[in-house]
C-alpha positions, 0 to 999 in steps of 0.5 A: 463548588456547585458550578464546578460539579455541574461543569464536570458533569456536563463535560463528562456527558459530552465526552461520552456522546463524542465517543459514542458518535465516533464508534457509530461512524467507524461501524458504518465503514466497510472493511476492505478485504482487497489490499490497496495496490500502489503504482510506481513508474521508473527505469528498469535497471535489473531483472533476476529471473532466478530470484524472481525479482527486478529493480527499477529506479523511480522518478525520485532517483531511488532504486526499488526492488520488487518480487513477483508471485507465482502467477503465470501472467506475472512470471511471463511479464518478468521474462519479457522485462529482461529484454526491456532493460533501460526502458520506463515501466509502470509497476502496480504493487502491493506491500507484503511483509517488508517487501513489495510484490508486483501485481502488474508490470506495463 
């Protein structure tokens, strides 16, 4: 019985030490306020200037729809895309809600 109490006491101390170390490690990580942009490449299928979106077929065959924000640079890129249907494009995007917002299109 005495061995069991000692065993439980030591394990409890070890558990608390591990929890404390985990919290200390997480506090040292900087919190990024900049969203992580993602990249995708594929064939430009459709551009809808009225709705402000475009569709590409990714390398894996899936169609992906992207919207553009109101930044003039992105709106101009969307206008230029309308003439490039069928060409390969590289899209830098960020998730927003359930959709994808294009940050840059090359």
